[in-house]
Steps between C-alpha positions, in 0.01 A plus 500: 500500500620851418436774753257766380518837672187687597164368608307231323178645360227256600213635291280194484144537634590311816669390706578869527804671650525471879601835656778523757262580784314175445820299455626634832168417667507144367855468635372535858604202713235230507288508815252272672193494277281423802646763730371847601749693282380321190135544602550876499659493155222271373234736636657792309516294182149355512338837574724674247396256228139603553597857413686391186209282381258774613284275712384480861486120475770237541799456273657155530871448428624160385865399450456447127509653154196646329419150372434382854284805565296410190454149633391623842239726339341211313496223758377717786192628316389256229406133473578235236272546199434869565501726196730801478515779244852595392658693211797400286674835539849350486742234616430528871123508465538179301706334775242599763224350282700178457541477876125534543442217252744275686287546809192381312345842451306576183668800336318727257818646350422797275763521222679821404789591270710592809481867402197585714389454857188331632194657337247629757220468243570130453499457879158664510362286217637174641358565845160610370478178297583296809147487640576200722810666648728216400792742476642511851790735438628763258883485497695783337870584469527872573835562330607227258878481539550326166325766291501837676121513502308614809137391529246755626408352837247767612308456173494123544369542855229728359407232245466236773277733700288593197442131430393458865704182511629338823831379353815562699746749349867400507779723371867421440710808591831315487665763280280798586488528880716789615530634144143560376214639704300214645210502747405156629214617718361790294492285186333217694759241412458174691852359465802703394809297413849649506866430574814669623738541206338768286368833628582409859870491398583181691659173388259219411359301789181659632150444362192693611125445517288799601154364575149638541230382740322343203811300409549398861140374515558299182811343654298358788282290269709412195608142431873513427725340759802706596753532776793729421278741305213502751384854573342400830831383648673818384223728628501335840877544540491853362264603780808510723732601211655156459485234226396133492832395342844657481473834316768663284616709795771699325277576202244635745769734635541615141126530449476730801764723340324485162174621655688784669661604171174495305324705766788746534477573128120492521300242306349761268851625420617142437216444254561835328870417463418169334247670271767752399754232422249298301410799284866594448578145387208490257611833350845352446350194331289716268800717414696187404219416260415184693169380642390401848322169542216669689255653252254674736628826658264454797682174573861619471706363787715730711694195623654386173488554126504205260649608167427312178790409273488611135433190296370313803824337617850569626422623850722242667800601287441866583488419870824301463674791329386743769606268784843433354576861410328701772450254788126555495230233530166550324198271527453232235183418314296219656259247352334624183733801476831317557778671299238743365522762775744631756377643828634811670430499872454844659380412848610506859825667607541717190561869431515720190870455436476121531219501246696718259800269535273206426354659189848603383610137529202392292563763232868409471408132498253549215779655293757229585253219428402652167134542594325750277409810701519877508737672739365738762309284746716600794467866405120467487495342845734766641284778362188355658663440838643851503162653422334282764736642764451866400 
């Protein structure tokens, strides 16, 4: 290996960069996870998570990735044979649907071209047609990490209400929590799924379920057997700020610091910063003469931008050229868009200069890889960011 000076630019859409404050917090000596010192830390974390999810109800923390949090959401609320409504908004929505099928759930999986989010009108139509209320849950990915498309969760909630349908509402915020505005309680979401390594700026290892009273009631009567993922065990232990099994203690130290950092900046300021970076990136893409995968401006993601390759291939080679020459990692295309797009992450611990450096690396990489484009993307982004600060 040859030493490369300077920082590595990790500009994938998660895991995101872990700031020094969180790294130092995680480096705290391990303590007794059943002792009073840890109980105090756990109390701060569990109550702080409610503020981040914007809920007065419980937020459960499992030692897992987002995949485990998905699983917990399904087996605590549904029963084998139940029907769920889901949308093929991208690679991760597809994986969640496949998980549901493995558990014996009937999935009504609405296809898309991966360039749009879940359609609130289709939600309304599907639920109105469901006179017998066979659909037990509507499951939506808020921000699809593979495509850079953000579904309109308040509009989907409105559609469920307009249909007067009793289905549960589950939302995956794995790549949106802490980066996009999200209101678990106001939007009447029953289960919100998330994880640690995106907007919360932590390493992977924590999965979250924020749950409503309606979801909790469903968990008391559903038919799936569970042990590790059982909400009731977690809720009982959380009453005294402990856990039914060994928690990721040092990651919880980091989570406490993450919550402090987000609240010091102010959540509205965090969301505005991400919105600004998303718009600056899209202006750069347009100036290069390239196209974003997301087609609907109302669904543009402020977490990442997926950029389509001219001719529909060559993204992996471009990423290779950029990594080798500028020590920068970009996200690869997944599933249907493998090698067809590259993904620029602009989330978490990021400022204006980091973004400009990222876009400069992309523009230089496009030239070195021989990808047809127009120069000036970085200049367009700089102009926008400068005007936004005036």
